[in-house]
C-alpha positions as YAML, in Angstrom:
chain: A
units: angstrom
residues:
- id: 1
  name: MET
  ca: [122.23, 28.25, -20.37]
- id: 2
  name: THR
  ca: [124.95, 25.61, -20.11]
- id: 3
  name: VAL
  ca: [125.63, 22.77, -22.48]
- id: 4
  name: TYR
  ca: [124.14, 20.35, -20.01]
- id: 5
  name: GLU
  ca: [120.75, 22.04, -20.40]
- id: 6
  name: CYS
  ca: [120.89, 21.51, -24.16]
- id: 7
  name: CYS
  ca: [119.53, 18.57, -26.13]
- id: 8
  name: GLU
  ca: [121.67, 15.54, -27.00]
- id: 9
  name: ALA
  ca: [122.43, 16.82, -30.58]
- id: 10
  name: VAL
  ca: [123.82, 20.11, -29.14]
- id: 11
  name: ARG
  ca: [125.85, 18.22, -26.49]
- id: 12
  name: ALA
  ca: [127.24, 15.78, -29.15]
- id: 13
  name: ALA
  ca: [128.32, 18.73, -31.43]
- id: 14
  name: TYR
  ca: [129.88, 20.42, -28.34]
- id: 15
  name: SER
  ca: [131.93, 17.38, -27.57]
- id: 16
  name: GLN
  ca: [132.99, 16.99, -31.15]
- id: 17
  name: ILE
  ca: [134.17, 20.66, -31.37]
- id: 18
  name: GLY
  ca: [135.92, 20.37, -27.95]
- id: 19
  name: SER
  ca: [137.84, 17.25, -28.89]
- id: 20
  name: GLY
  ca: [138.90, 18.71, -32.29]
- id: 21
  name: ASP
  ca: [136.94, 16.19, -34.28]
- id: 22
  name: VAL
  ca: [135.18, 18.96, -36.08]
- id: 23
  name: GLY
  ca: [136.23, 22.56, -36.62]
- id: 24
  name: TYR
  ca: [135.48, 25.48, -34.25]
- id: 25
  name: VAL
  ca: [133.58, 28.50, -35.88]
- id: 26
  name: PRO
  ca: [135.32, 31.56, -34.69]
- id: 27
  name: LYS
  ca: [132.31, 33.81, -35.77]
- id: 28
  name: ALA
  ca: [129.72, 31.79, -33.94]
- id: 29
  name: ILE
  ca: [127.13, 34.62, -33.79]
- id: 30
  name: ALA
  ca: [126.99, 34.91, -37.49]
- id: 31
  name: ALA
  ca: [126.77, 31.22, -37.81]
- id: 32
  name: ALA
  ca: [123.91, 31.00, -35.35]
- id: 33
  name: VAL
  ca: [122.03, 33.77, -37.13]
- id: 34
  name: ARG
  ca: [122.50, 31.96, -40.49]
- id: 35
  name: ALA
  ca: [121.03, 28.76, -38.87]
- id: 36
  name: LEU
  ca: [118.15, 30.43, -37.28]
- id: 37
  name: ASN
  ca: [117.39, 32.31, -40.60]
- id: 38
  name: ALA
  ca: [117.27, 29.00, -42.39]
- id: 39
  name: VAL
  ca: [114.88, 27.65, -39.87]
- id: 40
  name: ALA
  ca: [112.76, 30.83, -39.85]
- id: 41
  name: SER
  ca: [112.56, 30.81, -43.75]
- id: 42
  name: ASP
  ca: [111.79, 27.05, -44.23]
- id: 43
  name: GLU
  ca: [108.13, 26.60, -45.06]
- id: 44
  name: ARG
  ca: [108.36, 23.01, -43.89]
- id: 45
  name: VAL
  ca: [109.06, 24.01, -40.34]
- id: 46
  name: PRO
  ca: [105.95, 24.66, -38.06]
- id: 47
  name: ALA
  ca: [105.02, 28.28, -37.92]
- id: 48
  name: GLU
  ca: [105.56, 28.46, -34.08]
- id: 49
  name: LEU
  ca: [109.15, 27.21, -34.40]
- id: 50
  name: ARG
  ca: [109.81, 29.53, -37.32]
- id: 51
  name: GLU
  ca: [108.61, 32.43, -35.19]
- id: 52
  name: GLN
  ca: [110.92, 31.38, -32.40]
- id: 53
  name: ALA
  ca: [113.89, 31.20, -34.69]
- id: 54
  name: ALA
  ca: [113.16, 34.53, -36.26]
- id: 55
  name: PHE
  ca: [112.78, 36.14, -32.82]
- id: 56
  name: ALA
  ca: [116.15, 34.65, -31.63]
- id: 57
  name: ALA
  ca: [117.89, 35.76, -34.82]
- id: 58
  name: ALA
  ca: [116.55, 39.30, -34.52]
- id: 59
  name: ASN
  ca: [117.72, 39.48, -30.85]
- id: 60
  name: LEU
  ca: [121.21, 38.38, -31.88]
- id: 61
  name: LEU
  ca: [121.28, 40.87, -34.66]
- id: 62
  name: ILE
  ca: [120.17, 43.72, -32.44]
- id: 63
  name: SER
  ca: [122.42, 42.81, -29.52]
- id: 64
  name: ASP
  ca: [125.62, 44.92, -29.01]
- id: 65
  name: HIS
  ca: [127.81, 41.85, -29.13]
- id: 66
  name: GLN
  ca: [129.60, 41.43, -32.41]
- id: 67
  name: ASP
  ca: [131.87, 38.67, -33.78]
- id: 68
  name: ALA
  ca: [135.48, 39.63, -33.65]
...
């Protein structure tokens, strides 16, 4: 997936990080798992989206890629 396939909010954040307006998170996988976990555990979020977030987080956790 490329940044151009993402929603406007992701593209805007990407642009801000790239320009130095906001800080880069070196341990991005851990940050992504935390964000996905927050969505998966939020009772206000529809169940289907919570399940998708949980599945994505679990896949990141089980992958062999680790933050340096």
